[in-house]
mmCIF file of the N, C-alpha and C atoms, coordinates in Angstrom:
data_MODEL
# 
_entry.id   MODEL 
# 
loop_
_atom_site.group_PDB 
_atom_site.id 
_atom_site.type_symbol 
_atom_site.label_atom_id 
_atom_site.label_alt_id 
_atom_site.label_comp_id 
_atom_site.label_asym_id 
_atom_site.label_entity_id 
_atom_site.label_seq_id 
_atom_site.pdbx_PDB_ins_code 
_atom_site.Cartn_x 
_atom_site.Cartn_y 
_atom_site.Cartn_z 
_atom_site.occupancy 
_atom_site.B_iso_or_equiv 
_atom_site.pdbx_formal_charge 
_atom_site.auth_seq_id 
_atom_site.auth_comp_id 
_atom_site.auth_asym_id 
_atom_site.auth_atom_id 
_atom_site.pdbx_PDB_model_num 
ATOM 1   N N  . MET A 1 1  ? 77.017  105.995 83.379  1.00 0.00 ? 1  MET A N  1 
ATOM 2   C CA . MET A 1 1  ? 77.919  107.046 83.817  1.00 0.00 ? 1  MET A CA 1 
ATOM 3   C C  . MET A 1 1  ? 77.650  107.326 85.287  1.00 0.00 ? 1  MET A C  1 
ATOM 4   N N  . ALA A 1 2  ? 78.706  107.530 86.040  1.00 0.00 ? 2  ALA A N  1 
ATOM 5   C CA . ALA A 1 2  ? 78.595  107.823 87.462  1.00 0.00 ? 2  ALA A CA 1 
ATOM 6   C C  . ALA A 1 2  ? 79.552  108.943 87.817  1.00 0.00 ? 2  ALA A C  1 
ATOM 7   N N  . VAL A 1 3  ? 79.184  109.706 88.825  1.00 0.00 ? 3  VAL A N  1 
ATOM 8   C CA . VAL A 1 3  ? 80.036  110.795 89.309  1.00 0.00 ? 3  VAL A CA 1 
ATOM 9   C C  . VAL A 1 3  ? 80.440  110.452 90.735  1.00 0.00 ? 3  VAL A C  1 
ATOM 10  N N  . TYR A 1 4  ? 81.736  110.508 91.019  1.00 0.00 ? 4  TYR A N  1 
ATOM 11  C CA . TYR A 1 4  ? 82.251  110.191 92.342  1.00 0.00 ? 4  TYR A CA 1 
ATOM 12  C C  . TYR A 1 4  ? 83.053  111.359 92.888  1.00 0.00 ? 4  TYR A C  1 
ATOM 13  N N  . GLU A 1 5  ? 83.084  111.448 94.179  1.00 0.00 ? 5  GLU A N  1 
ATOM 14  C CA . GLU A 1 5  ? 83.944  112.419 94.872  1.00 0.00 ? 5  GLU A CA 1 
ATOM 15  C C  . GLU A 1 5  ? 85.371  111.859 94.784  1.00 0.00 ? 5  GLU A C  1 
ATOM 16  N N  . THR A 1 6  ? 86.339  112.677 94.400  1.00 0.00 ? 6  THR A N  1 
ATOM 17  C CA . THR A 1 6  ? 87.658  112.144 94.080  1.00 0.00 ? 6  THR A CA 1 
ATOM 18  C C  . THR A 1 6  ? 88.752  112.474 95.103  1.00 0.00 ? 6  THR A C  1 
ATOM 19  N N  . SER A 1 7  ? 88.404  112.830 96.308  1.00 0.00 ? 7  SER A N  1 
ATOM 20  C CA . SER A 1 7  ? 89.434  113.051 97.323  1.00 0.00 ? 7  SER A CA 1 
ATOM 21  C C  . SER A 1 7  ? 90.045  111.706 97.709  1.00 0.00 ? 7  SER A C  1 
ATOM 22  N N  . TYR A 1 8  ? 91.334  111.730 97.991  1.00 0.00 ? 8  TYR A N  1 
ATOM 23  C CA . TYR A 1 8  ? 91.995  110.492 98.408  1.00 0.00 ? 8  TYR A CA 1 
ATOM 24  C C  . TYR A 1 8  ? 93.227  110.811 99.243  1.00 0.00 ? 8  TYR A C  1 
ATOM 25  N N  . VAL A 1 9  ? 93.652  109.820 100.000 1.00 0.00 ? 9  VAL A N  1 
ATOM 26  C CA . VAL A 1 9  ? 94.887  109.892 100.773 1.00 0.00 ? 9  VAL A CA 1 
ATOM 27  C C  . VAL A 1 9  ? 95.681  108.632 100.433 1.00 0.00 ? 9  VAL A C  1 
ATOM 28  N N  . LYS A 1 10 ? 96.937  108.830 100.090 1.00 0.00 ? 10 LYS A N  1 
ATOM 29  C CA . LYS A 1 10 ? 97.764  107.697 99.688  1.00 0.00 ? 10 LYS A CA 1 
ATOM 30  C C  . LYS A 1 10 ? 99.052  107.701 100.509 1.00 0.00 ? 10 LYS A C  1 
ATOM 31  N N  . LEU A 1 11 ? 99.404  106.530 101.023 1.00 0.00 ? 11 LEU A N  1 
ATOM 32  C CA . LEU A 1 11 ? 100.663 106.358 101.728 1.00 0.00 ? 11 LEU A CA 1 
ATOM 33  C C  . LEU A 1 11 ? 101.663 105.831 100.694 1.00 0.00 ? 11 LEU A C  1 
ATOM 34  N N  . ARG A 1 12 ? 102.522 106.710 100.201 1.00 0.00 ? 12 ARG A N  1 
ATOM 35  C CA . ARG A 1 12 ? 103.423 106.367 99.109  1.00 0.00 ? 12 ARG A CA 1 
ATOM 36  C C  . ARG A 1 12 ? 104.594 105.483 99.525  1.00 0.00 ? 12 ARG A C  1 
ATOM 37  N N  . GLU A 1 13 ? 105.229 105.846 100.627 1.00 0.00 ? 13 GLU A N  1 
ATOM 38  C CA . GLU A 1 13 ? 106.410 105.079 101.042 1.00 0.00 ? 13 GLU A CA 1 
ATOM 39  C C  . GLU A 1 13 ? 106.581 105.104 102.550 1.00 0.00 ? 13 GLU A C  1 
ATOM 40  N N  . VAL A 1 14 ? 106.900 103.955 103.093 1.00 0.00 ? 14 VAL A N  1 
ATOM 41  C CA . VAL A 1 14 ? 107.199 103.825 104.516 1.00 0.00 ? 14 VAL A CA 1 
ATOM 42  C C  . VAL A 1 14 ? 108.525 103.071 104.607 1.00 0.00 ? 14 VAL A C  1 
ATOM 43  N N  . SER A 1 15 ? 109.421 103.581 105.429 1.00 0.00 ? 15 SER A N  1 
ATOM 44  C CA . SER A 1 15 ? 110.715 102.940 105.630 1.00 0.00 ? 15 SER A CA 1 
ATOM 45  C C  . SER A 1 15 ? 110.984 102.866 107.121 1.00 0.00 ? 15 SER A C  1 
ATOM 46  N N  . LEU A 1 16 ? 111.272 101.682 107.597 1.00 0.00 ? 16 LEU A N  1 
ATOM 47  C CA . LEU A 1 16 ? 111.637 101.465 108.988 1.00 0.00 ? 16 LEU A CA 1 
ATOM 48  C C  . LEU A 1 16 ? 113.076 100.976 109.034 1.00 0.00 ? 16 LEU A C  1 
ATOM 49  N N  . ASN A 1 17 ? 113.907 101.662 109.802 1.00 0.00 ? 17 ASN A N  1 
ATOM 50  C CA . ASN A 1 17 ? 115.325 101.330 109.892 1.00 0.00 ? 17 ASN A CA 1 
ATOM 51  C C  . ASN A 1 17 ? 115.648 100.864 111.313 1.00 0.00 ? 17 ASN A C  1 
ATOM 52  N N  . PHE A 1 18 ? 116.290 99.704  111.421 1.00 0.00 ? 18 PHE A N  1 
ATOM 53  C CA . PHE A 1 18 ? 116.677 99.150  112.704 1.00 0.00 ? 18 PHE A CA 1 
ATOM 54  C C  . PHE A 1 18 ? 118.200 99.055  112.749 1.00 0.00 ? 18 PHE A C  1 
ATOM 55  N N  . ALA A 1 19 ? 118.823 99.774  113.687 1.00 0.00 ? 19 ALA A N  1 
ATOM 56  C CA . ALA A 1 19 ? 120.277 99.682  113.879 1.00 0.00 ? 19 ALA A CA 1 
ATOM 57  C C  . ALA A 1 19 ? 120.564 98.583  114.898 1.00 0.00 ? 19 ALA A C  1 
ATOM 58  N N  . LEU A 1 20 ? 121.461 97.702  114.559 1.00 0.00 ? 20 LEU A N  1 
ATOM 59  C CA . LEU A 1 20 ? 121.814 96.627  115.473 1.00 0.00 ? 20 LEU A CA 1 
ATOM 60  C C  . LEU A 1 20 ? 122.738 97.163  116.564 1.00 0.00 ? 20 LEU A C  1 
ATOM 61  N N  . PRO A 1 21 ? 122.582 96.696  117.804 1.00 0.00 ? 21 PRO A N  1 
ATOM 62  C CA . PRO A 1 21 ? 123.414 97.198  118.897 1.00 0.00 ? 21 PRO A CA 1 
ATOM 63  C C  . PRO A 1 21 ? 124.889 96.801  118.741 1.00 0.00 ? 21 PRO A C  1 
ATOM 64  N N  . LYS A 1 22 ? 125.770 97.654  119.230 1.00 0.00 ? 22 LYS A N  1 
ATOM 65  C CA . LYS A 1 22 ? 127.224 97.428  119.133 1.00 0.00 ? 22 LYS A CA 1 
ATOM 66  C C  . LYS A 1 22 ? 127.652 96.125  119.812 1.00 0.00 ? 22 LYS A C  1 
ATOM 67  N N  . SER A 1 23 ? 126.956 95.718  120.868 1.00 0.00 ? 23 SER A N  1 
ATOM 68  C CA . SER A 1 23 ? 127.329 94.492  121.579 1.00 0.00 ? 23 SER A CA 1 
ATOM 69  C C  . SER A 1 23 ? 127.203 93.252  120.689 1.00 0.00 ? 23 SER A C  1 
ATOM 70  N N  . LEU A 1 24 ? 126.299 93.272  119.726 1.00 0.00 ? 24 LEU A N  1 
ATOM 71  C CA . LEU A 1 24 ? 126.169 92.149  118.794 1.00 0.00 ? 24 LEU A CA 1 
ATOM 72  C C  . LEU A 1 24 ? 127.218 92.193  117.686 1.00 0.00 ? 24 LEU A C  1 
ATOM 73  N N  . LEU A 1 25 ? 127.741 93.395  117.388 1.00 0.00 ? 25 LEU A N  1 
ATOM 74  C CA . LEU A 1 25 ? 128.642 93.569  116.260 1.00 0.00 ? 25 LEU A CA 1 
ATOM 75  C C  . LEU A 1 25 ? 130.105 93.310  116.598 1.00 0.00 ? 25 LEU A C  1 
ATOM 76  N N  . THR A 1 26 ? 130.503 93.510  117.845 1.00 0.00 ? 26 THR A N  1 
ATOM 77  C CA . THR A 1 26 ? 131.896 93.385  118.245 1.00 0.00 ? 26 THR A CA 1 
ATOM 78  C C  . THR A 1 26 ? 132.483 91.994  117.969 1.00 0.00 ? 26 THR A C  1 
ATOM 79  N N  . PRO A 1 27 ? 131.803 90.903  118.296 1.00 0.00 ? 27 PRO A N  1 
ATOM 80  C CA . PRO A 1 27 ? 132.386 89.570  118.038 1.00 0.00 ? 27 PRO A CA 1 
ATOM 81  C C  . PRO A 1 27 ? 132.615 89.261  116.552 1.00 0.00 ? 27 PRO A C  1 
ATOM 82  N N  . ILE A 1 28 ? 131.877 89.907  115.658 1.00 0.00 ? 28 ILE A N  1 
ATOM 83  C CA . ILE A 1 28 ? 132.022 89.603  114.223 1.00 0.00 ? 28 ILE A CA 1 
ATOM 84  C C  . ILE A 1 28 ? 132.748 90.721  113.469 1.00 0.00 ? 28 ILE A C  1 
ATOM 85  N N  . LYS A 1 29 ? 133.448 91.609  114.192 1.00 0.00 ? 29 LYS A N  1 
ATOM 86  C CA . LYS A 1 29 ? 134.316 92.653  113.612 1.00 0.00 ? 29 LYS A CA 1 
ATOM 87  C C  . LYS A 1 29 ? 133.586 93.654  112.693 1.00 0.00 ? 29 LYS A C  1 
ATOM 88  N N  . LEU A 1 30 ? 132.369 94.013  113.031 1.00 0.00 ? 30 LEU A N  1 
ATOM 89  C CA . LEU A 1 30 ? 131.623 95.026  112.286 1.00 0.00 ? 30 LEU A CA 1 
ATOM 90  C C  . LEU A 1 30 ? 131.591 96.324  113.079 1.00 0.00 ? 30 LEU A C  1 
ATOM 91  N N  . LYS A 1 31 ? 131.700 97.450  112.389 1.00 0.00 ? 31 LYS A N  1 
ATOM 92  C CA . LYS A 1 31 ? 131.588 98.749  113.070 1.00 0.00 ? 31 LYS A CA 1 
ATOM 93  C C  . LYS A 1 31 ? 130.128 99.172  113.229 1.00 0.00 ? 31 LYS A C  1 
ATOM 94  N N  . ALA A 1 32 ? 129.314 98.847  112.223 1.00 0.00 ? 32 ALA A N  1 
ATOM 95  C CA . ALA A 1 32 ? 127.888 99.210  112.278 1.00 0.00 ? 32 ALA A CA 1 
ATOM 96  C C  . ALA A 1 32 ? 127.103 98.293  111.351 1.00 0.00 ? 32 ALA A C  1 
ATOM 97  N N  . ALA A 1 33 ? 125.836 98.116  111.672 1.00 0.00 ? 33 ALA A N  1 
ATOM 98  C CA . ALA A 1 33 ? 124.950 97.315  110.836 1.00 0.00 ? 33 ALA A CA 1 
ATOM 99  C C  . ALA A 1 33 ? 123.510 97.780  111.058 1.00 0.00 ? 33 ALA A C  1 
ATOM 100 N N  . SER A 1 34 ? 122.747 97.800  109.974 1.00 0.00 ? 34 SER A N  1 
ATOM 101 C CA . SER A 1 34 ? 121.331 98.170  110.079 1.00 0.00 ? 34 SER A CA 1 
ATOM 102 C C  . SER A 1 34 ? 120.513 97.405  109.047 1.00 0.00 ? 34 SER A C  1 
ATOM 103 N N  . VAL A 1 35 ? 119.252 97.232  109.354 1.00 0.00 ? 35 VAL A N  1 
ATOM 104 C CA . VAL A 1 35 ? 118.309 96.564  108.479 1.00 0.00 ? 35 VAL A CA 1 
ATOM 105 C C  . VAL A 1 35 ? 117.133 97.520  108.255 1.00 0.00 ? 35 VAL A C  1 
ATOM 106 N N  . SER A 1 36 ? 116.743 97.704  106.991 1.00 0.00 ? 36 SER A N  1 
ATOM 107 C CA . SER A 1 36 ? 115.624 98.575  106.660 1.00 0.00 ? 36 SER A CA 1 
ATOM 108 C C  . SER A 1 36 ? 114.530 97.779  105.969 1.00 0.00 ? 36 SER A C  1 
ATOM 109 N N  . LEU A 1 37 ? 113.282 98.056  106.323 1.00 0.00 ? 37 LEU A N  1 
ATOM 110 C CA . LEU A 1 37 ? 112.119 97.483  105.657 1.00 0.00 ? 37 LEU A CA 1 
ATOM 111 C C  . LEU A 1 37 ? 111.416 98.614  104.921 1.00 0.00 ? 37 LEU A C  1 
ATOM 112 N N  . ILE A 1 38 ? 111.109 98.417  103.655 1.00 0.00 ? 38 ILE A N  1 
ATOM 113 C CA . ILE A 1 38 ? 110.549 99.461  102.819 1.00 0.00 ? 38 ILE A CA 1 
ATOM 114 C C  . ILE A 1 38 ? 109.271 98.958  102.156 1.00 0.00 ? 38 ILE A C  1 
ATOM 115 N N  . GLY A 1 39 ? 108.232 99.783  102.127 1.00 0.00 ? 39 GLY A N  1 
ATOM 116 C CA . GLY A 1 39 ? 107.003 99.483  101.426 1.00 0.00 ? 39 GLY A CA 1 
ATOM 117 C C  . GLY A 1 39 ? 106.548 100.690 100.624 1.00 0.00 ? 39 GLY A C  1 
ATOM 118 N N  . ARG A 1 40 ? 106.136 100.461 99.383  1.00 0.00 ? 40 ARG A N  1 
ATOM 119 C CA . ARG A 1 40 ? 105.697 101.555 98.511  1.00 0.00 ? 40 ARG A CA 1 
ATOM 120 C C  . ARG A 1 40 ? 104.319 101.253 97.939  1.00 0.00 ? 40 ARG A C  1 
ATOM 121 N N  . ASN A 1 41 ? 103.472 102.281 97.915  1.00 0.00 ? 41 ASN A N  1 
ATOM 122 C CA . ASN A 1 41 ? 102.135 102.215 97.297  1.00 0.00 ? 41 ASN A CA 1 
ATOM 123 C C  . ASN A 1 41 ? 101.274 101.074 97.825  1.00 0.00 ? 41 ASN A C  1 
ATOM 124 N N  . PHE A 1 42 ? 101.185 100.945 99.142  1.00 0.00 ? 42 PHE A N  1 
ATOM 125 C CA . PHE A 1 42 ? 100.391 99.831  99.653  1.00 0.00 ? 42 PHE A CA 1 
ATOM 126 C C  . PHE A 1 42 ? 99.141  100.248 100.406 1.00 0.00 ? 42 PHE A C  1 
ATOM 127 N N  . LEU A 1 43 ? 98.910  101.542 100.631 1.00 0.00 ? 43 LEU A N  1 
ATOM 128 C CA . LEU A 1 43 ? 97.684  101.994 101.254 1.00 0.00 ? 43 LEU A CA 1 
ATOM 129 C C  . LEU A 1 43 ? 97.067  103.144 100.465 1.00 0.00 ? 43 LEU A C  1 
ATOM 130 N N  . LEU A 1 44 ? 95.771  103.021 100.167 1.00 0.00 ? 44 LEU A N  1 
ATOM 131 C CA . LEU A 1 44 ? 95.033  104.062 99.458  1.00 0.00 ? 44 LEU A CA 1 
ATOM 132 C C  . LEU A 1 44 ? 93.648  104.167 100.061 1.00 0.00 ? 44 LEU A C  1 
ATOM 133 N N  . TRP A 1 45 ? 93.309  105.351 100.567 1.00 0.00 ? 45 TRP A N  1 
ATOM 134 C CA . TRP A 1 45 ? 91.975  105.596 101.073 1.00 0.00 ? 45 TRP A CA 1 
ATOM 135 C C  . TRP A 1 45 ? 91.262  106.483 100.075 1.00 0.00 ? 45 TRP A C  1 
ATOM 136 N N  . SER A 1 46 ? 90.217  105.963 99.436  1.00 0.00 ? 46 SER A N  1 
ATOM 137 C CA . SER A 1 46 ? 89.510  106.696 98.393  1.00 0.00 ? 46 SER A CA 1 
ATOM 138 C C  . SER A 1 46 ? 88.058  106.252 98.345  1.00 0.00 ? 46 SER A C  1 
ATOM 139 N N  . THR A 1 47 ? 87.186  107.178 97.951  1.00 0.00 ? 47 THR A N  1 
ATOM 140 C CA . THR A 1 47 ? 85.775  106.819 97.759  1.00 0.00 ? 47 THR A CA 1 
ATOM 141 C C  . THR A 1 47 ? 85.535  106.306 96.356  1.00 0.00 ? 47 THR A C  1 
ATOM 142 N N  . LEU A 1 48 ? 86.522  106.408 95.508  1.00 0.00 ? 48 LEU A N  1 
ATOM 143 C CA . LEU A 1 48 ? 86.412  105.949 94.125  1.00 0.00 ? 48 LEU A CA 1 
ATOM 144 C C  . LEU A 1 48 ? 86.646  104.438 94.076  1.00 0.00 ? 48 LEU A C  1 
ATOM 145 N N  . PRO A 1 49 ? 85.647  103.648 93.686  1.00 0.00 ? 49 PRO A N  1 
ATOM 146 C CA . PRO A 1 49 ? 85.781  102.189 93.756  1.00 0.00 ? 49 PRO A CA 1 
ATOM 147 C C  . PRO A 1 49 ? 86.706  101.636 92.672  1.00 0.00 ? 49 PRO A C  1 
ATOM 148 N N  . ASN A 1 50 ? 87.682  100.813 93.081  1.00 0.00 ? 50 ASN A N  1 
ATOM 149 C CA . ASN A 1 50 ? 88.545  100.050 92.183  1.00 0.00 ? 50 ASN A CA 1 
ATOM 150 C C  . ASN A 1 50 ? 89.405  100.895 91.239  1.00 0.00 ? 50 ASN A C  1 
ATOM 151 N N  . VAL A 1 51 ? 89.670  102.137 91.577  1.00 0.00 ? 51 VAL A N  1 
ATOM 152 C CA . VAL A 1 51 ? 90.474  102.995 90.705  1.00 0.00 ? 51 VAL A CA 1 
ATOM 153 C C  . VAL A 1 51 ? 91.447  103.799 91.569  1.00 0.00 ? 51 VAL A C  1 
ATOM 154 N N  . ASP A 1 52 ? 92.685  103.864 91.144  1.00 0.00 ? 52 ASP A N  1 
ATOM 155 C CA . ASP A 1 52 ? 93.665  104.731 91.770  1.00 0.00 ? 52 ASP A CA 1 
ATOM 156 C C  . ASP A 1 52 ? 93.549  106.104 91.100  1.00 0.00 ? 52 ASP A C  1 
ATOM 157 N N  . PRO A 1 53 ? 93.175  107.162 91.814  1.00 0.00 ? 53 PRO A N  1 
ATOM 158 C CA . PRO A 1 53 ? 92.962  108.466 91.179  1.00 0.00 ? 53 PRO A CA 1 
ATOM 159 C C  . PRO A 1 53 ? 94.190  109.025 90.468  1.00 0.00 ? 53 PRO A C  1 
ATOM 160 N N  . GLU A 1 54 ? 95.385  108.631 90.873  1.00 0.00 ? 54 GLU A N  1 
ATOM 161 C CA . GLU A 1 54 ? 96.589  109.132 90.214  1.00 0.00 ? 54 GLU A CA 1 
ATOM 162 C C  . GLU A 1 54 ? 96.838  108.507 88.855  1.00 0.00 ? 54 GLU A C  1 
ATOM 163 N N  . THR A 1 55 ? 96.353  107.316 88.619  1.00 0.00 ? 55 THR A N  1 
ATOM 164 C CA . THR A 1 55 ? 96.621  106.643 87.351  1.00 0.00 ? 55 THR A CA 1 
ATOM 165 C C  . THR A 1 55 ? 95.607  106.993 86.273  1.00 0.00 ? 55 THR A C  1 
ATOM 166 N N  . SER A 1 56 ? 94.528  107.639 86.608  1.00 0.00 ? 56 SER A N  1 
ATOM 167 C CA . SER A 1 56 ? 93.532  108.023 85.620  1.00 0.00 ? 56 SER A CA 1 
ATOM 168 C C  . SER A 1 56 ? 93.998  109.293 84.918  1.00 0.00 ? 56 SER A C  1 
ATOM 169 N N  . GLN A 1 57 ? 94.382  109.159 83.668  1.00 0.00 ? 57 GLN A N  1 
ATOM 170 C CA . GLN A 1 57 ? 94.963  110.276 82.937  1.00 0.00 ? 57 GLN A CA 1 
ATOM 171 C C  . GLN A 1 57 ? 93.997  110.939 81.967  1.00 0.00 ? 57 GLN A C  1 
ATOM 172 N N  . GLY A 1 58 ? 92.761  110.547 81.946  1.00 0.00 ? 58 GLY A N  1 
ATOM 173 C CA . GLY A 1 58 ? 91.840  111.140 80.979  1.00 0.00 ? 58 GLY A CA 1 
ATOM 174 C C  . GLY A 1 58 ? 91.912  110.405 79.653  1.00 0.00 ? 58 GLY A C  1 
ATOM 175 N N  . MET A 1 59 ? 91.489  111.054 78.606  1.00 0.00 ? 59 MET A N  1 
ATOM 176 C CA . MET A 1 59 ? 91.380  110.413 77.306  1.00 0.00 ? 59 MET A CA 1 
ATOM 177 C C  . MET A 1 59 ? 92.463  110.891 76.340  1.00 0.00 ? 59 MET A C  1 
ATOM 178 N N  . GLY A 1 60 ? 93.508  111.529 76.824  1.00 0.00 ? 60 GLY A N  1 
ATOM 179 C CA . GLY A 1 60 ? 94.617  111.893 75.980  1.00 0.00 ? 60 GLY A CA 1 
ATOM 180 C C  . GLY A 1 60 ? 94.509  113.257 75.327  1.00 0.00 ? 60 GLY A C  1 
ATOM 181 N N  . ASN A 1 61 ? 93.423  113.959 75.485  1.00 0.00 ? 61 ASN A N  1 
ATOM 182 C CA . ASN A 1 61 ? 93.257  115.259 74.839  1.00 0.00 ? 61 ASN A CA 1 
ATOM 183 C C  . ASN A 1 61 ? 93.173  116.391 75.862  1.00 0.00 ? 61 ASN A C  1 
ATOM 184 N N  . GLY A 1 62 ? 93.808  116.211 77.006  1.00 0.00 ? 62 GLY A N  1 
ATOM 185 C CA . GLY A 1 62 ? 93.815  117.249 78.012  1.00 0.00 ? 62 GLY A CA 1 
ATOM 186 C C  . GLY A 1 62 ? 92.595  117.279 78.909  1.00 0.00 ? 62 GLY A C  1 
ATOM 187 N N  . VAL A 1 63 ? 91.685  116.337 78.730  1.00 0.00 ? 63 VAL A N  1 
ATOM 188 C CA . VAL A 1 63 ? 90.485  116.285 79.559  1.00 0.00 ? 63 VAL A CA 1 
ATOM 189 C C  . VAL A 1 63 ? 90.807  115.479 80.803  1.00 0.00 ? 63 VAL A C  1 
ATOM 190 N N  . SER A 1 64 ? 90.572  116.028 81.971  1.00 0.00 ? 64 SER A N  1 
ATOM 191 C CA . SER A 1 64 ? 90.834  115.301 83.205  1.00 0.00 ? 64 SER A CA 1 
ATOM 192 C C  . SER A 1 64 ? 89.536  114.835 83.827  1.00 0.00 ? 64 SER A C  1 
ATOM 193 N N  . GLY A 1 65 ? 89.642  113.863 84.712  1.00 0.00 ? 65 GLY A N  1 
ATOM 194 C CA . GLY A 1 65 ? 88.479  113.402 85.445  1.00 0.00 ? 65 GLY A CA 1 
ATOM 195 C C  . GLY A 1 65 ? 87.803  112.188 84.856  1.00 0.00 ? 65 GLY A C  1 
ATOM 196 N N  . PHE A 1 66 ? 88.334  111.633 83.779  1.00 0.00 ? 66 PHE A N  1 
ATOM 197 C CA . PHE A 1 66 ? 87.773  110.453 83.183  1.00 0.00 ? 66 PHE A CA 1 
ATOM 198 C C  . PHE A 1 66 ? 88.669  109.260 83.445  1.00 0.00 ? 66 PHE A C  1 
ATOM 199 N N  . GLU A 1 67 ? 88.068  108.137 83.774  1.00 0.00 ? 67 GLU A N  1 
ATOM 200 C CA . GLU A 1 67 ? 88.839  106.910 83.977  1.00 0.00 ? 67 GLU A CA 1 
ATOM 201 C C  . GLU A 1 67 ? 88.601  106.049 82.758  1.00 0.00 ? 67 GLU A C  1 
ATOM 202 N N  . TYR A 1 68 ? 89.685  105.726 82.053  1.00 0.00 ? 68 TYR A N  1 
ATOM 203 C CA . TYR A 1 68 ? 89.542  104.927 80.843  1.00 0.00 ? 68 TYR A CA 1 
ATOM 204 C C  . TYR A 1 68 ? 90.653  103.876 80.798  1.00 0.00 ? 68 TYR A C  1 
ATOM 205 N N  . MET A 1 69 ? 90.356  102.673 81.235  1.00 0.00 ? 69 MET A N  1 
ATOM 206 C CA . MET A 1 69 ? 91.244  101.520 81.182  1.00 0.00 ? 69 MET A CA 1 
ATOM 207 C C  . MET A 1 69 ? 92.600  101.783 81.833  1.00 0.00 ? 69 MET A C  1 
ATOM 208 N N  . SER A 1 70 ? 92.622  102.431 82.979  1.00 0.00 ? 70 SER A N  1 
ATOM 209 C CA . SER A 1 70 ? 93.898  102.680 83.648  1.00 0.00 ? 70 SER A CA 1 
ATOM 210 C C  . SER A 1 70 ? 94.297  101.465 84.474  1.00 0.00 ? 70 SER A C  1 
ATOM 211 N N  . LEU A 1 71 ? 95.616  101.269 84.568  1.00 0.00 ? 71 LEU A N  1 
ATOM 212 C CA . LEU A 1 71 ? 96.146  100.158 85.342  1.00 0.00 ? 71 LEU A CA 1 
ATOM 213 C C  . LEU A 1 71 ? 96.498  100.631 86.741  1.00 0.00 ? 71 LEU A C  1 
ATOM 214 N N  . PRO A 1 72 ? 96.329  99.796  87.755  1.00 0.00 ? 72 PRO A N  1 
ATOM 215 C CA . PRO A 1 72 ? 96.700  100.194 89.115  1.00 0.00 ? 72 PRO A CA 1 
ATOM 216 C C  . PRO A 1 72 ? 98.220  100.281 89.268  1.00 0.00 ? 72 PRO A C  1 
ATOM 217 N N  . GLN A 1 73 ? 98.659  101.132 90.189  1.00 0.00 ? 73 GLN A N  1 
ATOM 218 C CA . GLN A 1 73 ? 100.086 101.198 90.470  1.00 0.00 ? 73 GLN A CA 1 
ATOM 219 C C  . GLN A 1 73 ? 100.517 99.933  91.210  1.00 0.00 ? 73 GLN A C  1 
ATOM 220 N N  . THR A 1 74 ? 101.747 99.563  91.006  1.00 0.00 ? 74 THR A N  1 
ATOM 221 C CA . THR A 1 74 ? 102.242 98.353  91.652  1.00 0.00 ? 74 THR A CA 1 
ATOM 222 C C  . THR A 1 74 ? 102.632 98.627  93.100  1.00 0.00 ? 74 THR A C  1 
ATOM 223 N N  . THR A 1 75 ? 102.458 97.635  93.927  1.00 0.00 ? 75 THR A N  1 
ATOM 224 C CA . THR A 1 75 ? 102.868 97.687  95.326  1.00 0.00 ? 75 THR A CA 1 
ATOM 225 C C  . THR A 1 75 ? 104.198 96.953  95.419  1.00 0.00 ? 75 THR A C  1 
ATOM 226 N N  . SER A 1 76 ? 105.136 97.515  96.140  1.00 0.00 ? 76 SER A N  1 
ATOM 227 C CA . SER A 1 76 ? 106.429 96.838  96.285  1.00 0.00 ? 76 SER A CA 1 
ATOM 228 C C  . SER A 1 76 ? 106.884 96.893  97.735  1.00 0.00 ? 76 SER A C  1 
ATOM 229 N N  . TYR A 1 77 ? 107.624 95.849  98.107  1.00 0.00 ? 77 TYR A N  1 
ATOM 230 C CA . TYR A 1 77 ? 108.203 95.726  99.445  1.00 0.00 ? 77 TYR A CA 1 
ATOM 231 C C  . TYR A 1 77 ? 109.674 95.391  99.271  1.00 0.00 ? 77 TYR A C  1 
ATOM 232 N N  . GLY A 1 78 ? 110.488 95.833  100.204 1.00 0.00 ? 78 GLY A N  1 
ATOM 233 C CA . GLY A 1 78 ? 111.915 95.554  100.107 1.00 0.00 ? 78 GLY A CA 1 
ATOM 234 C C  . GLY A 1 78 ? 112.599 95.502  101.455 1.00 0.00 ? 78 GLY A C  1 
ATOM 235 N N  . VAL A 1 79 ? 113.790 94.915  101.452 1.00 0.00 ? 79 VAL A N  1 
ATOM 236 C CA . VAL A 1 79 ? 114.617 94.815  102.640 1.00 0.00 ? 79 VAL A CA 1 
ATOM 237 C C  . VAL A 1 79 ? 116.025 95.268  102.242 1.00 0.00 ? 79 VAL A C  1 
ATOM 238 N N  . THR A 1 80 ? 116.644 96.098  103.085 1.00 0.00 ? 80 THR A N  1 
ATOM 239 C CA . THR A 1 80 ? 118.005 96.552  102.841 1.00 0.00 ? 80 THR A CA 1 
ATOM 240 C C  . THR A 1 80 ? 118.866 96.210  104.045 1.00 0.00 ? 80 THR A C  1 
ATOM 241 N N  . LEU A 1 81 ? 120.037 95.693  103.778 1.00 0.00 ? 81 LEU A N  1 
ATOM 242 C CA . LEU A 1 81 ? 121.011 95.383  104.838 1.00 0.00 ? 81 LEU A CA 1 
ATOM 243 C C  . LEU A 1 81 ? 122.253 96.228  104.590 1.00 0.00 ? 81 LEU A C  1 
ATOM 244 N N  . ASN A 1 82 ? 122.620 97.074  105.571 1.00 0.00 ? 82 ASN A N  1 
ATOM 245 C CA . ASN A 1 82 ? 123.826 97.889  105.489 1.00 0.00 ? 82 ASN A CA 1 
ATOM 246 C C  . ASN A 1 82 ? 124.838 97.421  106.508 1.00 0.00 ? 82 ASN A C  1 
ATOM 247 N N  . LEU A 1 83 ? 126.049 97.119  106.042 1.00 0.00 ? 83 LEU A N  1 
ATOM 248 C CA . LEU A 1 83 ? 127.122 96.659  106.915 1.00 0.00 ? 83 LEU A CA 1 
ATOM 249 C C  . LEU A 1 83 ? 128.329 97.593  106.748 1.00 0.00 ? 83 LEU A C  1 
ATOM 250 N N  . THR A 1 84 ? 128.942 97.991  107.864 1.00 0.00 ? 84 THR A N  1 
ATOM 251 C CA . THR A 1 84 ? 130.153 98.789  107.843 1.00 0.00 ? 84 THR A CA 1 
ATOM 252 C C  . THR A 1 84 ? 131.258 98.008  108.541 1.00 0.00 ? 84 THR A C  1 
ATOM 253 N N  . PHE A 1 85 ? 132.343 97.769  107.807 1.00 0.00 ? 85 PHE A N  1 
ATOM 254 C CA . PHE A 1 85 ? 133.472 97.008  108.356 1.00 0.00 ? 85 PHE A CA 1 
ATOM 255 C C  . PHE A 1 85 ? 134.539 97.902  108.890 1.00 0.00 ? 85 PHE A C  1 
# 
């Protein structure tokens, strides 16, 4: 049995949006266009080794603070393309 300090900082979502300049859009008859890059659950700063503090739900009887076979949250990345004609 071990006791750990459970403070943590988590970067849940980051989204970067790039609007394409009008000079590139005029020849192809577009009014607007943008590209977004999205990342979710990819950074966690914690002193707790190999455990995501949010996924530890205890033992099912209302007891908190116990880690029992919890699965890590998934990391996801995405790209979005928005076009306006």
